CHARMM internal coordinates of N, CA and C (Angstrom, degrees):
IC EDIT
DIST 1 N 1 CA 1.4438
DIST 1 CA 1 C 1.5274
ANGL 1 N 1 CA 1 C 108.58
DIST 1 C 2 N 1.3248
ANGL 1 CA 1 C 2 N 117.03
DIHE 1 N 1 CA 1 C 2 N 145.99
DIST 2 N 2 CA 1.4560
ANGL 1 C 2 N 2 CA 121.74
DIHE 1 CA 1 C 2 N 2 CA -175.86
DIST 2 CA 2 C 1.5084
ANGL 2 N 2 CA 2 C 113.11
DIHE 1 C 2 N 2 CA 2 C -78.91
DIST 2 C 3 N 1.3206
ANGL 2 CA 2 C 3 N 114.23
DIHE 2 N 2 CA 2 C 3 N 174.48
DIST 3 N 3 CA 1.4641
ANGL 2 C 3 N 3 CA 120.29
DIHE 2 CA 2 C 3 N 3 CA 178.60
DIST 3 CA 3 C 1.5180
ANGL 3 N 3 CA 3 C 110.01
DIHE 2 C 3 N 3 CA 3 C -78.81
DIST 3 C 4 N 1.3209
ANGL 3 CA 3 C 4 N 115.06
DIHE 3 N 3 CA 3 C 4 N 149.79
DIST 4 N 4 CA 1.4629
ANGL 3 C 4 N 4 CA 121.49
DIHE 3 CA 3 C 4 N 4 CA 177.36
DIST 4 CA 4 C 1.5237
ANGL 4 N 4 CA 4 C 107.35
DIHE 3 C 4 N 4 CA 4 C -83.76
DIST 4 C 5 N 1.3400
ANGL 4 CA 4 C 5 N 116.64
DIHE 4 N 4 CA 4 C 5 N 130.38
DIST 5 N 5 CA 1.4596
ANGL 4 C 5 N 5 CA 120.44
DIHE 4 CA 4 C 5 N 5 CA 178.80
DIST 5 CA 5 C 1.5248
ANGL 5 N 5 CA 5 C 109.56
DIHE 4 C 5 N 5 CA 5 C -126.00
DIST 5 C 6 N 1.2932
ANGL 5 CA 5 C 6 N 115.85
DIHE 5 N 5 CA 5 C 6 N 152.66
DIST 6 N 6 CA 1.4520
ANGL 5 C 6 N 6 CA 121.81
DIHE 5 CA 5 C 6 N 6 CA 176.40
DIST 6 CA 6 C 1.5295
ANGL 6 N 6 CA 6 C 106.80
DIHE 5 C 6 N 6 CA 6 C -88.53
DIST 6 C 7 N 1.3286
ANGL 6 CA 6 C 7 N 117.06
DIHE 6 N 6 CA 6 C 7 N 114.73
DIST 7 N 7 CA 1.4662
ANGL 6 C 7 N 7 CA 121.29
DIHE 6 CA 6 C 7 N 7 CA -175.21
DIST 7 CA 7 C 1.5221
ANGL 7 N 7 CA 7 C 112.76
DIHE 6 C 7 N 7 CA 7 C -64.08
DIST 7 C 8 N 1.3233
ANGL 7 CA 7 C 8 N 116.48
DIHE 7 N 7 CA 7 C 8 N -35.00
DIST 8 N 8 CA 1.4698
ANGL 7 C 8 N 8 CA 119.93
DIHE 7 CA 7 C 8 N 8 CA 179.29
DIST 8 CA 8 C 1.5206
ANGL 8 N 8 CA 8 C 109.93
DIHE 7 C 8 N 8 CA 8 C -63.80
DIST 8 C 9 N 1.3185
ANGL 8 CA 8 C 9 N 116.93
DIHE 8 N 8 CA 8 C 9 N -44.11
DIST 9 N 9 CA 1.4629
ANGL 8 C 9 N 9 CA 120.87
DIHE 8 CA 8 C 9 N 9 CA 179.86
DIST 9 CA 9 C 1.5287
ANGL 9 N 9 CA 9 C 110.94
DIHE 8 C 9 N 9 CA 9 C -67.71
DIST 9 C 10 N 1.3191
ANGL 9 CA 9 C 10 N 117.29
DIHE 9 N 9 CA 9 C 10 N -37.99
DIST 10 N 10 CA 1.4639
ANGL 9 C 10 N 10 CA 120.60
DIHE 9 CA 9 C 10 N 10 CA 178.66
DIST 10 CA 10 C 1.5294
ANGL 10 N 10 CA 10 C 110.31
DIHE 9 C 10 N 10 CA 10 C -65.62
DIST 10 C 11 N 1.3292
ANGL 10 CA 10 C 11 N 116.89
DIHE 10 N 10 CA 10 C 11 N -40.67
DIST 11 N 11 CA 1.4676
ANGL 10 C 11 N 11 CA 121.25
DIHE 10 CA 10 C 11 N 11 CA 179.60
DIST 11 CA 11 C 1.5281
ANGL 11 N 11 CA 11 C 110.32
DIHE 10 C 11 N 11 CA 11 C -65.09
DIST 11 C 12 N 1.3316
ANGL 11 CA 11 C 12 N 116.66
DIHE 11 N 11 CA 11 C 12 N -41.68
DIST 12 N 12 CA 1.4626
ANGL 11 C 12 N 12 CA 120.03
DIHE 11 CA 11 C 12 N 12 CA 178.88
DIST 12 CA 12 C 1.5247
ANGL 12 N 12 CA 12 C 111.28
DIHE 11 C 12 N 12 CA 12 C -66.82
DIST 12 C 13 N 1.3231
ANGL 12 CA 12 C 13 N 117.45
DIHE 12 N 12 CA 12 C 13 N -38.69
DIST 13 N 13 CA 1.4671
ANGL 12 C 13 N 13 CA 120.88
DIHE 12 CA 12 C 13 N 13 CA 178.58
DIST 13 CA 13 C 1.5219
ANGL 13 N 13 CA 13 C 110.27
DIHE 12 C 13 N 13 CA 13 C -64.07
DIST 13 C 14 N 1.3301
ANGL 13 CA 13 C 14 N 117.10
DIHE 13 N 13 CA 13 C 14 N -41.86
DIST 14 N 14 CA 1.4645
ANGL 13 C 14 N 14 CA 120.86
DIHE 13 CA 13 C 14 N 14 CA 178.11
DIST 14 CA 14 C 1.5281
ANGL 14 N 14 CA 14 C 110.20
DIHE 13 C 14 N 14 CA 14 C -63.66
DIST 14 C 15 N 1.3163
ANGL 14 CA 14 C 15 N 116.93
DIHE 14 N 14 CA 14 C 15 N -40.13
DIST 15 N 15 CA 1.4624
ANGL 14 C 15 N 15 CA 121.92
DIHE 14 CA 14 C 15 N 15 CA 178.00
DIST 15 CA 15 C 1.5297
ANGL 15 N 15 CA 15 C 110.75
DIHE 14 C 15 N 15 CA 15 C -63.38
DIST 15 C 16 N 1.3190
ANGL 15 CA 15 C 16 N 117.23
DIHE 15 N 15 CA 15 C 16 N -41.54
DIST 16 N 16 CA 1.4660
ANGL 15 C 16 N 16 CA 120.86
DIHE 15 CA 15 C 16 N 16 CA 178.78
DIST 16 CA 16 C 1.5265
ANGL 16 N 16 CA 16 C 111.18
DIHE 15 C 16 N 16 CA 16 C -64.07
DIST 16 C 17 N 1.3300
ANGL 16 CA 16 C 17 N 117.08
DIHE 16 N 16 CA 16 C 17 N -41.67
DIST 17 N 17 CA 1.4661
ANGL 16 C 17 N 17 CA 120.36
DIHE 16 CA 16 C 17 N 17 CA 178.68
DIST 17 CA 17 C 1.5300
ANGL 17 N 17 CA 17 C 110.64
DIHE 16 C 17 N 17 CA 17 C -62.43
DIST 17 C 18 N 1.3403
ANGL 17 CA 17 C 18 N 117.40
DIHE 17 N 17 CA 17 C 18 N -42.27
DIST 18 N 18 CA 1.4666
ANGL 17 C 18 N 18 CA 120.81
DIHE 17 CA 17 C 18 N 18 CA 178.89
DIST 18 CA 18 C 1.5265
ANGL 18 N 18 CA 18 C 110.34
DIHE 17 C 18 N 18 CA 18 C -64.67
DIST 18 C 19 N 1.3258
ANGL 18 CA 18 C 19 N 117.14
DIHE 18 N 18 CA 18 C 19 N -41.47
DIST 19 N 19 CA 1.4674
ANGL 18 C 19 N 19 CA 120.78
DIHE 18 CA 18 C 19 N 19 CA 179.15
DIST 19 CA 19 C 1.5253
ANGL 19 N 19 CA 19 C 110.64
DIHE 18 C 19 N 19 CA 19 C -64.61
DIST 19 C 20 N 1.3169
ANGL 19 CA 19 C 20 N 117.37
DIHE 19 N 19 CA 19 C 20 N -38.66
DIST 20 N 20 CA 1.4626
ANGL 19 C 20 N 20 CA 120.62
DIHE 19 CA 19 C 20 N 20 CA 179.35
DIST 20 CA 20 C 1.5251
ANGL 20 N 20 CA 20 C 111.01
DIHE 19 C 20 N 20 CA 20 C -66.47
DIST 20 C 21 N 1.3331
ANGL 20 CA 20 C 21 N 117.70
DIHE 20 N 20 CA 20 C 21 N -38.40
DIST 21 N 21 CA 1.4589
ANGL 20 C 21 N 21 CA 120.80
DIHE 20 CA 20 C 21 N 21 CA 177.48
DIST 21 CA 21 C 1.5247
ANGL 21 N 21 CA 21 C 110.78
DIHE 20 C 21 N 21 CA 21 C -64.72
DIST 21 C 22 N 1.3279
ANGL 21 CA 21 C 22 N 116.80
DIHE 21 N 21 CA 21 C 22 N -41.89
DIST 22 N 22 CA 1.4630
ANGL 21 C 22 N 22 CA 121.02
DIHE 21 CA 21 C 22 N 22 CA 177.58
DIST 22 CA 22 C 1.5182
ANGL 22 N 22 CA 22 C 110.47
DIHE 21 C 22 N 22 CA 22 C -63.28
DIST 22 C 23 N 1.3334
ANGL 22 CA 22 C 23 N 116.47
DIHE 22 N 22 CA 22 C 23 N -43.58
DIST 23 N 23 CA 1.4669
ANGL 22 C 23 N 23 CA 120.77
DIHE 22 CA 22 C 23 N 23 CA 179.64
DIST 23 CA 23 C 1.5253
ANGL 23 N 23 CA 23 C 110.52
DIHE 22 C 23 N 23 CA 23 C -63.45
DIST 23 C 24 N 1.3172
ANGL 23 CA 23 C 24 N 117.08
DIHE 23 N 23 CA 23 C 24 N -39.55
DIST 24 N 24 CA 1.4599
ANGL 23 C 24 N 24 CA 120.60
DIHE 23 CA 23 C 24 N 24 CA 179.26
DIST 24 CA 24 C 1.5312
ANGL 24 N 24 CA 24 C 110.78
DIHE 23 C 24 N 24 CA 24 C -63.92
DIST 24 C 25 N 1.3355
ANGL 24 CA 24 C 25 N 117.10
DIHE 24 N 24 CA 24 C 25 N -41.97
DIST 25 N 25 CA 1.4628
ANGL 24 C 25 N 25 CA 120.47
DIHE 24 CA 24 C 25 N 25 CA 177.97
DIST 25 CA 25 C 1.5245
ANGL 25 N 25 CA 25 C 110.76
DIHE 24 C 25 N 25 CA 25 C -64.58
DIST 25 C 26 N 1.3273
ANGL 25 CA 25 C 26 N 117.19
DIHE 25 N 25 CA 25 C 26 N -40.45
DIST 26 N 26 CA 1.4680
ANGL 25 C 26 N 26 CA 120.80
DIHE 25 CA 25 C 26 N 26 CA 178.96
DIST 26 CA 26 C 1.5207
ANGL 26 N 26 CA 26 C 111.11
DIHE 25 C 26 N 26 CA 26 C -66.23
DIST 26 C 27 N 1.3379
ANGL 26 CA 26 C 27 N 117.78
DIHE 26 N 26 CA 26 C 27 N -38.41
DIST 27 N 27 CA 1.4605
ANGL 26 C 27 N 27 CA 120.07
DIHE 26 CA 26 C 27 N 27 CA 177.62
DIST 27 CA 27 C 1.5202
ANGL 27 N 27 CA 27 C 110.68
DIHE 26 C 27 N 27 CA 27 C -63.39
DIST 27 C 28 N 1.3252
ANGL 27 CA 27 C 28 N 116.37
DIHE 27 N 27 CA 27 C 28 N -39.12
DIST 28 N 28 CA 1.4602
ANGL 27 C 28 N 28 CA 119.71
DIHE 27 CA 27 C 28 N 28 CA 179.34
DIST 28 CA 28 C 1.5238
ANGL 28 N 28 CA 28 C 110.73
DIHE 27 C 28 N 28 CA 28 C -67.89
DIST 28 C 29 N 1.3319
ANGL 28 CA 28 C 29 N 117.17
DIHE 28 N 28 CA 28 C 29 N -38.18
DIST 29 N 29 CA 1.4520
ANGL 28 C 29 N 29 CA 120.82
DIHE 28 CA 28 C 29 N 29 CA -176.92
DIST 29 CA 29 C 1.5250
ANGL 29 N 29 CA 29 C 112.56
DIHE 28 C 29 N 29 CA 29 C -76.51
DIST 29 C 30 N 1.3161
ANGL 29 CA 29 C 30 N 116.96
DIHE 29 N 29 CA 29 C 30 N -42.38
DIST 30 N 30 CA 1.4602
ANGL 29 C 30 N 30 CA 120.60
DIHE 29 CA 29 C 30 N 30 CA -172.10
DIST 30 CA 30 C 1.5190
ANGL 30 N 30 CA 30 C 113.78
DIHE 29 C 30 N 30 CA 30 C -100.92
DIST 30 C 31 N 1.3067
ANGL 30 CA 30 C 31 N 118.33
DIHE 30 N 30 CA 30 C 31 N -10.58
DIST 31 N 31 CA 1.4559
ANGL 30 C 31 N 31 CA 120.61
DIHE 30 CA 30 C 31 N 31 CA -176.91
DIST 31 CA 31 C 1.5161
ANGL 31 N 31 CA 31 C 111.78
DIHE 30 C 31 N 31 CA 31 C -91.80
DIST 31 C 32 N 1.3264
ANGL 31 CA 31 C 32 N 116.33
DIHE 31 N 31 CA 31 C 32 N 50.53
DIST 32 N 32 CA 1.4625
ANGL 31 C 32 N 32 CA 120.44
DIHE 31 CA 31 C 32 N 32 CA -178.70
DIST 32 CA 32 C 1.5235
ANGL 32 N 32 CA 32 C 109.51
DIHE 31 C 32 N 32 CA 32 C -119.70
DIST 32 C 33 N 1.3228
ANGL 32 CA 32 C 33 N 114.82
DIHE 32 N 32 CA 32 C 33 N 158.87
DIST 33 N 33 CA 1.4551
ANGL 32 C 33 N 33 CA 118.86
DIHE 32 CA 32 C 33 N 33 CA 178.38
DIST 33 CA 33 C 1.5297
ANGL 33 N 33 CA 33 C 109.69
DIHE 32 C 33 N 33 CA 33 C -77.74
DIST 33 C 34 N 1.3052
ANGL 33 CA 33 C 34 N 115.21
DIHE 33 N 33 CA 33 C 34 N 165.56
DIST 34 N 34 CA 1.4596
ANGL 33 C 34 N 34 CA 120.62
DIHE 33 CA 33 C 34 N 34 CA 179.82
DIST 34 CA 34 C 1.5281
ANGL 34 N 34 CA 34 C 110.78
DIHE 33 C 34 N 34 CA 34 C -62.52
DIST 34 C 35 N 1.3201
ANGL 34 CA 34 C 35 N 116.91
DIHE 34 N 34 CA 34 C 35 N -38.19
DIST 35 N 35 CA 1.4655
ANGL 34 C 35 N 35 CA 121.25
DIHE 34 CA 34 C 35 N 35 CA 179.28
DIST 35 CA 35 C 1.5272
ANGL 35 N 35 CA 35 C 111.08
DIHE 34 C 35 N 35 CA 35 C -65.72
DIST 35 C 36 N 1.3350
ANGL 35 CA 35 C 36 N 117.34
DIHE 35 N 35 CA 35 C 36 N -39.92
DIST 36 N 36 CA 1.4665
ANGL 35 C 36 N 36 CA 120.18
DIHE 35 CA 35 C 36 N 36 CA 178.55
DIST 36 CA 36 C 1.5291
ANGL 36 N 36 CA 36 C 110.92
DIHE 35 C 36 N 36 CA 36 C -64.68
DIST 36 C 37 N 1.3393
ANGL 36 CA 36 C 37 N 116.44
DIHE 36 N 36 CA 36 C 37 N -41.78
DIST 37 N 37 CA 1.4687
ANGL 36 C 37 N 37 CA 119.64
DIHE 36 CA 36 C 37 N 37 CA 178.78
DIST 37 CA 37 C 1.5248
ANGL 37 N 37 CA 37 C 110.69
DIHE 36 C 37 N 37 CA 37 C -65.15
DIST 37 C 38 N 1.3358
ANGL 37 CA 37 C 38 N 117.86
DIHE 37 N 37 CA 37 C 38 N -41.10
DIST 38 N 38 CA 1.4624
ANGL 37 C 38 N 38 CA 121.19
DIHE 37 CA 37 C 38 N 38 CA 179.73
DIST 38 CA 38 C 1.5234
ANGL 38 N 38 CA 38 C 110.41
DIHE 37 C 38 N 38 CA 38 C -65.42
DIST 38 C 39 N 1.3259
ANGL 38 CA 38 C 39 N 117.11
DIHE 38 N 38 CA 38 C 39 N -39.84
DIST 39 N 39 CA 1.4633
ANGL 38 C 39 N 39 CA 120.46
DIHE 38 CA 38 C 39 N 39 CA 179.16
DIST 39 CA 39 C 1.5254
ANGL 39 N 39 CA 39 C 110.78
DIHE 38 C 39 N 39 CA 39 C -65.32
DIST 39 C 40 N 1.3240
ANGL 39 CA 39 C 40 N 117.16
DIHE 39 N 39 CA 39 C 40 N -41.05
DIST 40 N 40 CA 1.4600
ANGL 39 C 40 N 40 CA 120.85
DIHE 39 CA 39 C 40 N 40 CA 178.43
DIST 40 CA 40 C 1.5284
ANGL 40 N 40 CA 40 C 111.05
DIHE 39 C 40 N 40 CA 40 C -65.01
DIST 40 C 41 N 1.3273
ANGL 40 CA 40 C 41 N 116.18
DIHE 40 N 40 CA 40 C 41 N -40.91
DIST 41 N 41 CA 1.4613
ANGL 40 C 41 N 41 CA 120.67
DIHE 40 CA 40 C 41 N 41 CA 179.23
DIST 41 CA 41 C 1.5343
ANGL 41 N 41 CA 41 C 110.62
DIHE 40 C 41 N 41 CA 41 C -65.07
DIST 41 C 42 N 1.3338
ANGL 41 CA 41 C 42 N 117.21
DIHE 41 N 41 CA 41 C 42 N -41.28
DIST 42 N 42 CA 1.4617
ANGL 41 C 42 N 42 CA 121.47
DIHE 41 CA 41 C 42 N 42 CA 178.72
DIST 42 CA 42 C 1.5170
ANGL 42 N 42 CA 42 C 110.87
DIHE 41 C 42 N 42 CA 42 C -65.31
DIST 42 C 43 N 1.3250
ANGL 42 CA 42 C 43 N 117.25
DIHE 42 N 42 CA 42 C 43 N -39.56
DIST 43 N 43 CA 1.4683
ANGL 42 C 43 N 43 CA 121.19
DIHE 42 CA 42 C 43 N 43 CA 178.47
DIST 43 CA 43 C 1.5297
ANGL 43 N 43 CA 43 C 110.78
DIHE 42 C 43 N 43 CA 43 C -65.06
DIST 43 C 44 N 1.3259
ANGL 43 CA 43 C 44 N 117.20
DIHE 43 N 43 CA 43 C 44 N -41.61
DIST 44 N 44 CA 1.4670
ANGL 43 C 44 N 44 CA 120.89
DIHE 43 CA 43 C 44 N 44 CA 178.06
DIST 44 CA 44 C 1.5251
ANGL 44 N 44 CA 44 C 110.66
DIHE 43 C 44 N 44 CA 44 C -63.38
DIST 44 C 45 N 1.3294
ANGL 44 CA 44 C 45 N 117.06
DIHE 44 N 44 CA 44 C 45 N -40.55
DIST 45 N 45 CA 1.4660
ANGL 44 C 45 N 45 CA 120.70
DIHE 44 CA 44 C 45 N 45 CA 178.70
DIST 45 CA 45 C 1.5268
ANGL 45 N 45 CA 45 C 110.47
DIHE 44 C 45 N 45 CA 45 C -65.97
DIST 45 C 46 N 1.3434
ANGL 45 CA 45 C 46 N 117.09
DIHE 45 N 45 CA 45 C 46 N -39.88
DIST 46 N 46 CA 1.4487
ANGL 45 C 46 N 46 CA 120.65
DIHE 45 CA 45 C 46 N 46 CA 178.51
DIST 46 CA 46 C 1.5282
ANGL 46 N 46 CA 46 C 110.98
DIHE 45 C 46 N 46 CA 46 C -63.51
DIST 46 C 47 N 1.3202
ANGL 46 CA 46 C 47 N 116.56
DIHE 46 N 46 CA 46 C 47 N -43.36
DIST 47 N 47 CA 1.4688
ANGL 46 C 47 N 47 CA 120.12
DIHE 46 CA 46 C 47 N 47 CA 178.60
DIST 47 CA 47 C 1.5268
ANGL 47 N 47 CA 47 C 111.48
DIHE 46 C 47 N 47 CA 47 C -65.00
DIST 47 C 48 N 1.3373
ANGL 47 CA 47 C 48 N 116.56
DIHE 47 N 47 CA 47 C 48 N -38.76
DIST 48 N 48 CA 1.4626
ANGL 47 C 48 N 48 CA 120.56
DIHE 47 CA 47 C 48 N 48 CA 178.71
DIST 48 CA 48 C 1.5300
ANGL 48 N 48 CA 48 C 110.67
DIHE 47 C 48 N 48 CA 48 C -64.07
DIST 48 C 49 N 1.3511
ANGL 48 CA 48 C 49 N 116.89
DIHE 48 N 48 CA 48 C 49 N -42.29
DIST 49 N 49 CA 1.4684
ANGL 48 C 49 N 49 CA 120.43
DIHE 48 CA 48 C 49 N 49 CA 178.13
DIST 49 CA 49 C 1.5268
ANGL 49 N 49 CA 49 C 110.68
DIHE 48 C 49 N 49 CA 49 C -64.16
DIST 49 C 50 N 1.3194
ANGL 49 CA 49 C 50 N 116.65
DIHE 49 N 49 CA 49 C 50 N -40.90
DIST 50 N 50 CA 1.4648
ANGL 49 C 50 N 50 CA 120.73
DIHE 49 CA 49 C 50 N 50 CA 179.38
DIST 50 CA 50 C 1.5262
ANGL 50 N 50 CA 50 C 110.11
DIHE 49 C 50 N 50 CA 50 C -63.38
DIST 50 C 51 N 1.3268
ANGL 50 CA 50 C 51 N 116.94
DIHE 50 N 50 CA 50 C 51 N -43.84
DIST 51 N 51 CA 1.4553
ANGL 50 C 51 N 51 CA 121.17
DIHE 50 CA 50 C 51 N 51 CA -179.91
DIST 51 CA 51 C 1.5251
ANGL 51 N 51 CA 51 C 110.78
DIHE 50 C 51 N 51 CA 51 C -65.30
DIST 51 C 52 N 1.3222
ANGL 51 CA 51 C 52 N 117.56
DIHE 51 N 51 CA 51 C 52 N -42.06
DIST 52 N 52 CA 1.4679
ANGL 51 C 52 N 52 CA 120.87
DIHE 51 CA 51 C 52 N 52 CA 178.72
DIST 52 CA 52 C 1.5289
ANGL 52 N 52 CA 52 C 110.99
DIHE 51 C 52 N 52 CA 52 C -65.08
DIST 52 C 53 N 1.3087
ANGL 52 CA 52 C 53 N 117.13
DIHE 52 N 52 CA 52 C 53 N -32.61
DIST 53 N 53 CA 1.4611
ANGL 52 C 53 N 53 CA 120.86
DIHE 52 CA 52 C 53 N 53 CA -179.34
DIST 53 CA 53 C 1.5147
ANGL 53 N 53 CA 53 C 113.27
DIHE 52 C 53 N 53 CA 53 C -74.21
DIST 53 C 54 N 1.3356
ANGL 53 CA 53 C 54 N 117.33
DIHE 53 N 53 CA 53 C 54 N -19.57
DIST 54 N 54 CA 1.4567
ANGL 53 C 54 N 54 CA 119.81
DIHE 53 CA 53 C 54 N 54 CA -177.53
DIST 54 CA 54 C 1.5251
ANGL 54 N 54 CA 54 C 112.92
DIHE 53 C 54 N 54 CA 54 C -99.97
DIST 54 C 55 N 1.3449
ANGL 54 CA 54 C 55 N 118.51
DIHE 54 N 54 CA 54 C 55 N 4.61
DIST 55 N 55 CA 1.4571
ANGL 54 C 55 N 55 CA 121.16
DIHE 54 CA 54 C 55 N 55 CA 179.15
DIST 55 CA 55 C 1.5110
ANGL 55 N 55 CA 55 C 110.54
DIHE 54 C 55 N 55 CA 55 C -71.42
DIST 55 C 56 N 1.3129
ANGL 55 CA 55 C 56 N 115.08
DIHE 55 N 55 CA 55 C 56 N 147.68
DIST 56 N 56 CA 1.4547
ANGL 55 C 56 N 56 CA 120.23
DIHE 55 CA 55 C 56 N 56 CA 176.57
DIST 56 CA 56 C 1.5211
ANGL 56 N 56 CA 56 C 109.90
DIHE 55 C 56 N 56 CA 56 C -81.11
DIST 56 C 57 N 1.3102
ANGL 56 CA 56 C 57 N 115.07
DIHE 56 N 56 CA 56 C 57 N 146.46
DIST 57 N 57 CA 1.4617
ANGL 56 C 57 N 57 CA 120.36
DIHE 56 CA 56 C 57 N 57 CA 176.73
DIST 57 CA 57 C 1.5302
ANGL 57 N 57 CA 57 C 108.12
DIHE 56 C 57 N 57 CA 57 C -85.37
DIST 57 C 58 N 1.3293
ANGL 57 CA 57 C 58 N 116.61
DIHE 57 N 57 CA 57 C 58 N 129.30
DIST 58 N 58 CA 1.4606
ANGL 57 C 58 N 58 CA 120.86
DIHE 57 CA 57 C 58 N 58 CA 177.36
DIST 58 CA 58 C 1.5157
ANGL 58 N 58 CA 58 C 109.29
DIHE 57 C 58 N 58 CA 58 C -123.02
DIST 58 C 59 N 1.3044
ANGL 58 CA 58 C 59 N 115.19
DIHE 58 N 58 CA 58 C 59 N 149.11
DIST 59 N 59 CA 1.4711
ANGL 58 C 59 N 59 CA 120.12
DIHE 58 CA 58 C 59 N 59 CA 179.94
DIST 59 CA 59 C 1.5000
ANGL 59 N 59 CA 59 C 111.69
DIHE 58 C 59 N 59 CA 59 C -92.38
END
COOR INIT
IC SEED 1 N 1 CA 1 C
IC BUILD
């Protein structure tokens, strides 16, 4: 037979783990310097220009 668990405590623990994962993702996304954000934005713009330049012309 399995162990007895408190469902309320298990639900809260699962909620805390999900919140911690979200917080970790936000720290990775927003915890960057201004130069890092500018470099990422410039790289995205460069890739977008490259992709737009390689599109086929259709009538």
